[in-house]
N, CA, C and O atoms as a DFTB+ gen file, in Angstrom:
508 C
 N C O
     1  1       0.534      -1.562       0.287
     2  2      -0.304      -0.342       0.368
     3  2       0.935       1.309      -0.292
     4  3       2.110       0.954      -0.390
     5  1       0.742       2.481      -0.582
     6  2       1.421       3.211      -0.757
     7  2       1.432       3.847       0.448
     8  3       2.569       4.204       0.755
     9  1       0.089       4.287       1.723
    10  2      -0.034       4.801       2.124
    11  2      -0.887       4.098       4.125
    12  3      -1.544       3.080       4.340
    13  1      -0.461       5.150       5.070
    14  2      -0.930       4.359       5.353
    15  2      -2.137       5.400       6.904
    16  3      -1.660       6.271       7.631
    17  1      -2.883       5.155       6.934
    18  2      -3.800       6.875       7.793
    19  2      -4.375       5.519       8.777
    20  3      -4.291       4.290       8.779
    21  1      -5.112       6.808       9.727
    22  2      -5.803       6.460      10.490
    23  2      -6.971       7.647      10.521
    24  3      -6.832       8.775      10.050
    25  1      -7.845       7.261      11.014
    26  2      -8.577       7.662      12.053
    27  2      -9.490       8.849      13.190
    28  3     -10.544       8.312      13.529
    29  1      -9.381       9.812      13.617
    30  2      -9.540      10.373      14.864
    31  2     -11.062      10.800      14.796
    32  3     -11.544      11.199      13.736
    33  1     -11.778      10.707      15.920
    34  2     -12.510      11.647      16.412
    35  2     -11.795      12.927      17.282
    36  3     -11.471      13.004      18.467
    37  1     -11.709      13.760      16.316
    38  2     -11.008      15.086      17.205
    39  2     -11.264      16.837      16.451
    40  3     -10.194      17.059      17.018
    41  1     -11.398      17.318      16.206
    42  2     -11.771      18.785      15.403
    43  2      -9.819      18.802      14.442
    44  3      -8.734      18.287      14.708
    45  1     -10.336      19.677      13.356
    46  2      -9.535      19.302      12.251
    47  2      -8.115      20.588      12.712
    48  3      -6.984      20.716      12.243
    49  1      -8.732      21.232      13.637
    50  2      -7.067      22.067      13.950
    51  2      -5.706      21.316      15.499
    52  3      -4.524      21.536      15.763
    53  1      -6.876      20.369      16.143
    54  2      -6.130      20.089      17.136
    55  2      -5.386      18.661      16.189
    56  3      -4.209      18.526      16.523
    57  1      -5.921      17.422      14.914
    58  2      -5.410      16.894      15.077
    59  2      -3.738      17.455      14.116
    60  3      -2.515      17.340      14.192
    61  1      -5.091      18.241      13.057
    62  2      -3.042      18.846      12.569
    63  2      -1.342      19.276      13.717
    64  3      -0.119      19.156      13.648
    65  1      -2.577      19.880      14.800
    66  2      -1.205      20.315      15.580
    67  2      -1.230      19.103      16.118
    68  3      -0.746      19.337      17.225
    69  1      -1.497      17.805      16.089
    70  2      -1.114      16.900      16.855
    71  2       0.198      15.813      16.347
    72  3       1.261      15.292      16.683
    73  1      -0.932      15.967      15.153
    74  2       0.088      15.449      13.701
    75  2       1.826      15.408      13.547
    76  3       2.712      14.563      13.417
    77  1       1.636      17.459      13.695
    78  2       3.013      18.355      13.587
    79  2       4.365      18.076      14.284
    80  3       5.557      18.121      13.978
    81  1       3.192      17.589      15.981
    82  2       4.257      17.517      17.189
    83  2       4.730      16.083      17.264
    84  3       5.785      15.875      17.863
    85  1       3.805      14.655      16.505
    86  2       3.911      13.371      16.641
    87  2       5.479      13.585      15.396
    88  3       6.562      13.007      15.483
    89  1       5.090      14.471      14.481
    90  2       6.074      14.022      13.425
    91  2       7.596      14.554      14.053
    92  3       8.578      13.851      13.815
    93  1       7.737      15.658      14.761
    94  2       9.111      16.111      15.109
    95  2       9.260      15.078      16.777
    96  3      10.043      15.302      17.699
    97  1       8.474      14.241      16.704
    98  2       9.362      13.580      17.940
    99  2       9.356      12.294      16.879
   100  3       8.778      11.556      17.676
   101  1       9.508      11.598      15.924
   102  2      10.128      10.704      15.187
   103  2      11.247      12.374      14.596
   104  3      11.339      12.454      13.371
   105  1      11.599      12.928      14.985
   106  2      12.861      14.461      14.013
   107  2      12.499      14.644      12.519
   108  3      13.311      14.593      11.595
   109  1      10.827      14.922      12.380
   110  2      10.687      15.643      11.554
   111  2      10.485      16.966      11.230
   112  3      10.303      17.661      12.229
   113  1      10.461      17.423      10.418
   114  2       9.873      18.735      10.796
   115  2       8.844      18.818       9.633
   116  3       8.984      18.003       8.721
   117  1       7.878      19.666       9.570
   118  2       6.863      20.561       9.032
   119  2       7.472      22.148       7.947
   120  3       7.361      23.335       8.254
   121  1       8.093      21.540       6.675
   122  2       8.826      22.754       5.699
   123  2       7.495      23.014       5.101
   124  3       7.874      24.031       4.520
   125  1       5.992      22.909       4.698
   126  2       5.775      22.806       3.448
   127  2       3.919      22.534       4.306
   128  3       3.746      21.716       5.210
   129  1       3.039      23.227       3.857
   130  2       2.176      23.295       4.620
   131  2       1.415      23.818       4.075
   132  3       1.140      24.935       4.515
   133  1       0.308      23.114       2.275
   134  2      -0.884      23.309       0.899
   135  2      -1.929      23.133       2.303
   136  3      -1.658      22.479       3.311
   137  1      -3.132      23.883       2.052
   138  2      -4.207      24.463       2.495
   139  2      -5.634      24.134       0.671
   140  3      -6.449      24.803       0.036
   141  1      -5.146      22.906       0.660
   142  2      -6.449      22.377       0.002
   143  2      -7.677      23.101      -0.496
   144  3      -8.107      23.429      -1.602
   145  1      -8.124      23.234       0.921
   146  2      -9.406      24.526       1.121
   147  2      -8.887      25.754       0.354
   148  3      -8.881      25.895      -0.869
   149  1      -8.566      26.388       1.041
   150  2      -8.303      27.937       0.776
   151  2      -7.751      28.061      -0.750
   152  3      -7.843      29.130      -1.354
   153  1      -7.241      27.037      -1.267
   154  2      -6.367      27.495      -2.406
   155  2      -7.508      26.723      -3.251
   156  3      -7.090      27.017      -4.372
   157  1      -8.414      26.106      -3.443
   158  2      -9.561      25.717      -3.964
   159  2     -10.675      26.398      -4.231
   160  3     -11.488      26.262      -5.145
   161  1     -10.587      27.800      -2.552
   162  2     -11.779      28.177      -2.662
   163  2     -10.860      30.187      -4.073
   164  3     -11.345      30.695      -5.084
   165  1      -9.707      30.509      -3.380
   166  2      -9.319      30.997      -4.564
   167  2      -9.150      30.882      -5.737
   168  3      -9.663      31.731      -6.465
   169  1      -8.524      30.002      -6.210
   170  2      -8.398      29.782      -6.881
   171  2      -9.906      29.121      -8.367
   172  3     -10.116      29.699      -9.433
   173  1     -10.359      28.330      -8.054
   174  2     -11.853      27.705      -8.620
   175  2     -13.051      27.937      -8.019
   176  3     -14.103      27.646      -8.587
   177  1     -13.008      28.497      -6.786
   178  2     -14.489      28.692      -5.906
   179  2     -14.769      28.004      -5.940
   180  3     -15.515      28.065      -6.918
   181  1     -14.847      26.611      -5.388
   182  2     -14.838      25.770      -4.754
   183  2     -15.249      25.818      -3.271
   184  3     -14.411      26.467      -2.646
   185  1     -16.413      25.282      -2.351
   186  2     -15.899      25.030      -1.149
   187  2     -15.277      23.855      -1.183
   188  3     -15.497      23.023      -2.062
   189  1     -14.468      23.694      -0.249
   190  2     -14.500      21.995       0.138
   191  2     -13.697      21.979       1.055
   192  3     -13.034      22.976       1.341
   193  1     -13.609      20.902       1.658
   194  2     -13.487      20.130       3.021
   195  2     -12.034      20.910       3.805
   196  3     -11.071      21.613       3.499
   197  1     -12.414      20.494       4.542
   198  2     -10.615      21.346       5.403
   199  2      -9.666      19.948       5.119
   200  3      -9.746      18.841       5.650
   201  1      -8.682      20.485       4.006
   202  2      -8.064      19.430       3.556
   203  2      -6.497      19.604       3.453
   204  3      -6.229      20.028       2.329
   205  1      -5.073      19.380       4.428
   206  2      -4.207      20.433       4.159
   207  2      -3.039      19.700       4.089
   208  3      -2.681      19.173       5.142
   209  1      -2.230      19.506       2.921
   210  2      -0.691      18.213       3.304
   211  2       0.368      19.033       3.674
   212  3       0.541      20.144       3.173
   213  1       1.048      18.569       4.480
   214  2       1.768      18.788       5.402
   215  2       3.645      18.071       4.659
   216  3       3.990      16.890       4.711
   217  1       4.093      18.691       4.339
   218  2       5.289      18.178       4.019
   219  2       6.001      18.103       4.865
   220  3       6.503      19.081       5.421
   221  1       6.327      16.257       5.324
   222  2       7.742      15.935       6.200
   223  2       8.281      15.825       6.073
   224  3       8.355      14.984       5.178
   225  1       9.647      16.328       6.583
   226  2      11.552      17.006       6.244
   227  2      11.860      16.340       7.360
   228  3      11.589      16.922       8.410
   229  1      12.716      14.497       7.479
   230  2      14.038      14.555       8.023
   231  2      15.042      14.731       7.825
   232  3      15.718      13.860       7.277
   233  1      15.604      16.016       8.213
   234  2      16.960      16.957       7.046
   235  2      18.247      15.151       7.349
   236  3      19.327      15.058       6.765
   237  1      17.837      14.295       8.095
   238  2      19.244      13.817       8.304
   239  2      18.910      12.350       7.603
   240  3      19.967      11.763       7.374
   241  1      17.755      11.599       7.202
   242  2      17.119      10.952       6.094
   243  2      17.628      11.905       4.262
   244  3      18.499      11.489       3.498
   245  1      17.183      12.555       4.148
   246  2      17.164      13.557       3.539
   247  2      17.938      13.849       2.711
   248  3      17.781      13.916       1.492
   249  1      19.158      14.113       3.566
   250  2      20.990      14.166       3.472
   251  2      21.358      13.331       2.706
   252  3      21.945      13.512       1.639
   253  1      20.830      11.689       3.516
   254  2      21.429      10.326       3.292
   255  2      21.007       9.918       1.954
   256  3      21.751       9.196       1.291
   257  1      19.412      10.479       1.304
   258  2      18.960       9.625       0.038
   259  2      19.386      10.607      -0.936
   260  3      19.304      10.023      -2.017
   261  1      19.956      12.246      -1.208
   262  2      20.263      12.286      -1.784
   263  2      21.989      12.565      -2.330
   264  3      22.462      13.080      -3.343
   265  1      22.441      12.101      -1.415
   266  2      23.659      11.535      -1.572
   267  2      23.735      10.016      -2.757
   268  3      24.329       9.794      -3.812
   269  1      22.886       9.313      -1.968
   270  2      22.942       8.090      -2.723
   271  2      22.061       8.375      -4.371
   272  3      22.208       7.639      -5.346
   273  1      21.279       9.453      -4.334
   274  2      20.151       9.321      -5.604
   275  2      19.932      11.065      -5.942
   276  3      18.738      11.352      -6.025
   277  1      20.701      12.021      -6.106
   278  2      20.757      13.276      -6.688
   279  2      19.046      13.111      -6.798
   280  3      18.345      13.201      -5.791
   281  1      18.549      12.889      -7.990
   282  2      16.809      13.311      -8.002
   283  2      15.989      12.993      -6.718
   284  3      14.949      13.556      -6.378
   285  1      16.554      12.123      -6.151
   286  2      15.196      11.761      -5.453
   287  2      14.569      13.168      -4.952
   288  3      13.684      13.005      -4.112
   289  1      14.742      14.020      -5.167
   290  2      14.358      15.606      -4.492
   291  2      13.288      15.499      -4.992
   292  3      12.369      15.955      -4.312
   293  1      12.980      14.989      -6.107
   294  2      11.576      14.903      -7.040
   295  2      10.862      14.412      -6.142
   296  3       9.826      15.050      -5.961
   297  1      11.000      13.511      -5.490
   298  2      10.149      12.823      -3.947
   299  2      10.273      13.055      -2.769
   300  3      10.146      12.319      -1.790
   301  1      10.552      14.196      -2.871
   302  2      10.347      14.554      -0.576
   303  2      10.141      16.527      -0.665
   304  3      10.600      17.439      -1.353
   305  1       9.438      16.417       0.176
   306  2       9.198      15.728       1.591
   307  2       8.147      15.317       1.088
   308  3       7.334      15.826       0.316
   309  1       8.286      13.530       2.009
   310  2       7.272      12.834       2.629
   311  2       5.720      13.910       2.647
   312  3       5.539      14.900       3.356
   313  1       4.632      13.223       1.481
   314  2       3.957      14.586       2.303
   315  2       2.834      13.734       3.455
   316  3       2.616      12.534       3.619
   317  1       2.361      14.774       4.019
   318  2       1.262      13.909       5.405
   319  2       0.009      14.712       5.067
   320  3       0.069      15.932       4.918
   321  1      -1.547      13.765       4.903
   322  2      -2.563      14.936       4.253
   323  2      -3.370      14.518       5.992
   324  3      -3.686      13.434       6.481
   325  1      -3.437      15.452       6.342
   326  2      -5.125      15.539       7.284
   327  2      -6.396      16.038       6.075
   328  3      -6.323      16.662       5.016
   329  1      -7.346      15.522       6.708
   330  2      -8.432      16.195       5.704
   331  2      -9.684      15.723       6.658
   332  3      -9.325      14.778       7.361
   333  1     -10.932      16.072       6.867
   334  2     -12.115      16.323       7.073
   335  2     -12.305      15.321       6.824
   336  3     -11.754      14.816       5.846
   337  1     -13.612      14.265       8.018
   338  2     -14.198      13.100       6.890
   339  2     -16.730      13.526       6.614
   340  3     -17.431      14.314       7.250
   341  1     -17.006      12.856       5.821
   342  2     -18.069      13.095       5.682
   343  2     -18.370      12.889       6.520
   344  3     -19.410      13.542       6.604
   345  1     -18.129      11.905       8.214
   346  2     -18.915      11.428       9.012
   347  2     -18.549      12.876      10.239
   348  3     -19.275      13.220      11.172
   349  1     -17.645      13.291       9.962
   350  2     -17.280      14.260      10.755
   351  2     -15.940      13.704      11.323
   352  3     -14.982      14.415      11.021
   353  1     -15.723      12.919      11.859
   354  2     -13.643      13.085      11.622
   355  2     -12.993      13.450      11.343
   356  3     -13.172      14.445      10.640
   357  1     -11.537      12.971      11.643
   358  2     -10.415      13.291      10.055
   359  2      -9.530      12.065      10.913
   360  3      -9.240      11.710      12.056
   361  1      -9.278      11.607       9.067
   362  2      -8.310      11.282       8.696
   363  2      -6.945      11.904       8.730
   364  3      -6.900      13.077       8.362
   365  1      -5.930      11.389       9.069
   366  2      -4.552      11.317       9.205
   367  2      -3.784      10.316       7.850
   368  3      -3.886       9.109       8.066
   369  1      -3.161      10.632       6.718
   370  2      -2.630       9.451       6.125
   371  2      -0.697      10.119       5.805
   372  3      -0.069      11.177       5.778
   373  1      -0.533       8.970       5.670
   374  2       1.190       9.516       5.153
   375  2       1.495       8.438       3.918
   376  3       0.850       7.452       3.559
   377  1       3.274       9.267       3.189
   378  2       3.455       8.466       2.421
   379  2       3.493       7.459       2.755
   380  3       2.761       7.235       3.719
   381  1       4.296       6.292       2.230
   382  2       4.637       5.205       2.554
   383  2       5.437       5.052       1.708
   384  3       5.236       4.533       0.610
   385  1       7.065       5.759       2.379
   386  2       8.861       5.664       1.200
   387  2       9.445       4.739       0.370
   388  3      10.042       4.951      -0.685
   389  1       9.092       3.040       1.276
   390  2       9.217       2.063       1.576
   391  2       9.126       1.932      -0.537
   392  3       9.999       1.569      -1.325
   393  1       8.017       2.302      -0.732
   394  2       6.769       1.694      -1.911
   395  2       7.125       2.525      -2.524
   396  3       7.982       1.983      -3.221
   397  1       7.060       4.317      -3.006
   398  2       7.212       5.147      -3.514
   399  2       9.247       5.247      -3.815
   400  3       9.823       5.672      -4.817
   401  1       9.676       4.850      -2.913
   402  2      11.332       4.965      -3.853
   403  2      12.345       3.670      -4.770
   404  3      13.481       3.475      -5.200
   405  1      10.581       2.836      -4.641
   406  2      10.822       1.813      -5.462
   407  2      10.928       1.632      -7.057
   408  3      11.476       0.879      -7.862
   409  1       9.785       3.165      -7.042
   410  2      10.059       3.006      -8.717
   411  2      11.452       3.580      -8.977
   412  3      11.900       3.514     -10.121
   413  1      12.312       4.251      -7.800
   414  2      14.026       4.618      -8.510
   415  2      14.275       4.157      -8.837
   416  3      14.623       4.501      -9.967
   417  1      14.640       1.969      -8.294
   418  2      15.458       0.898      -9.107
   419  2      16.441       1.343      -8.612
   420  3      17.264       1.506      -9.512
   421  1      17.111       1.852      -6.997
   422  2      18.231       2.446      -6.706
   423  2      18.400       1.670      -5.115
   424  3      18.198       2.033      -3.956
   425  1      18.897       0.375      -5.799
   426  2      18.603      -0.680      -4.090
   427  2      19.279       0.548      -2.338
   428  3      18.885       0.610      -1.174
   429  1      20.319       1.218      -3.070
   430  2      21.252       1.494      -1.616
   431  2      20.385       2.787      -0.931
   432  3      20.650       3.572      -0.020
   433  1      19.234       2.613      -1.817
   434  2      17.597       4.157      -0.796
   435  2      17.215       3.373      -0.234
   436  3      16.503       3.735       0.702
   437  1      17.434       1.690      -0.428
   438  2      15.858       0.878       0.245
   439  2      16.233       0.805       1.892
   440  3      15.227       0.894       2.596
   441  1      16.959       0.722       2.313
   442  2      17.055       1.271       3.316
   443  2      17.221       2.012       4.114
   444  3      17.084       1.685       5.292
   445  1      17.711       3.759       3.604
   446  2      16.529       5.237       4.294
   447  2      15.480       5.242       4.335
   448  3      14.986       6.220       4.896
   449  1      14.409       4.039       3.705
   450  2      12.901       4.173       2.985
   451  2      12.967       3.134       3.970
   452  3      12.036       3.367       4.741
   453  1      13.450       2.328       4.268
   454  2      12.454       1.027       4.883
   455  2      13.171       2.229       6.592
   456  3      13.099       1.422       7.518
   457  1      13.651       3.420       7.115
   458  2      13.561       3.706       8.119
   459  2      12.837       4.823       8.211
   460  3      12.453       5.060       9.357
   461  1      12.522       5.587       7.394
   462  2      11.930       6.514       6.864
   463  2      10.265       6.147       7.550
   464  3       9.725       6.622       8.550
   465  1       9.635       4.868       6.317
   466  2       8.960       3.948       6.746
   467  2       8.699       4.113       7.774
   468  3       7.620       4.699       7.859
   469  1       9.312       3.810       9.054
   470  2       8.965       2.583      10.201
   471  2       8.537       3.756      11.120
   472  3       7.537       3.635      11.827
   473  1       9.484       5.201      11.120
   474  2       9.682       6.492      11.827
   475  2       7.663       7.402      11.236
   476  3       6.768       7.686      12.034
   477  1       7.623       7.579       9.817
   478  2       6.406       7.294       9.708
   479  2       5.105       6.768      10.014
   480  3       4.027       7.283      10.310
   481  1       5.693       5.097       9.792
   482  2       4.422       4.692      10.265
   483  2       3.833       4.420      11.629
   484  3       2.970       3.642      12.036
   485  1       4.718       5.469      12.276
   486  2       4.849       5.268      13.541
   487  2       4.537       6.726      14.723
   488  3       4.611       6.914      15.938
   489  1       4.079       7.709      13.208
   490  2       3.600       8.883      13.825
   491  2       2.318       8.315      13.690
   492  3       1.417       8.901      14.291
   493  1       1.834       6.651      12.612
   494  2       0.425       7.103      12.111
   495  2       0.062       7.118      13.696
   496  3      -0.245       7.972      14.528
   497  1       0.332       5.227      13.652
   498  2      -0.397       5.217      14.876
   499  2      -0.278       4.729      16.727
   500  3      -0.633       3.986      17.642
   501  1       0.930       6.435      16.029
   502  2       0.898       6.846      18.162
   503  2       0.025       7.860      17.747
   504  3       0.538       8.937      18.048
   505  1      -1.261       8.043      17.090
   506  2      -1.714       9.614      17.386
   507  2      -2.664       9.133      18.281
   508  3      -3.395       9.916      18.886
């Protein structure tokens, strides 16, 4: 599966804060935040549900990956989405780096991707 997720009974902003803190605990910083709801309204005048994409980066592992494959940056940062669901819950989902790195076909990335996958899975599971 290309992602792992968890659905929470909490308000959207609280889940954003909890997710950001959980990422920090695993060594990730949020270096980008894309507000899909806001963008859809501004660009297309569409009312969309709460949906944010958090670009999570662990600098140590990003650096190691870039040393092994200089174009791996096309797949960084690791995206984590937080979205409101139709039933009033909030879903958090993170990319599975191990799956996405398979498309690069560079075996030296596998160990790094495995560690990062474990860390992101831990973030989701511990929310």
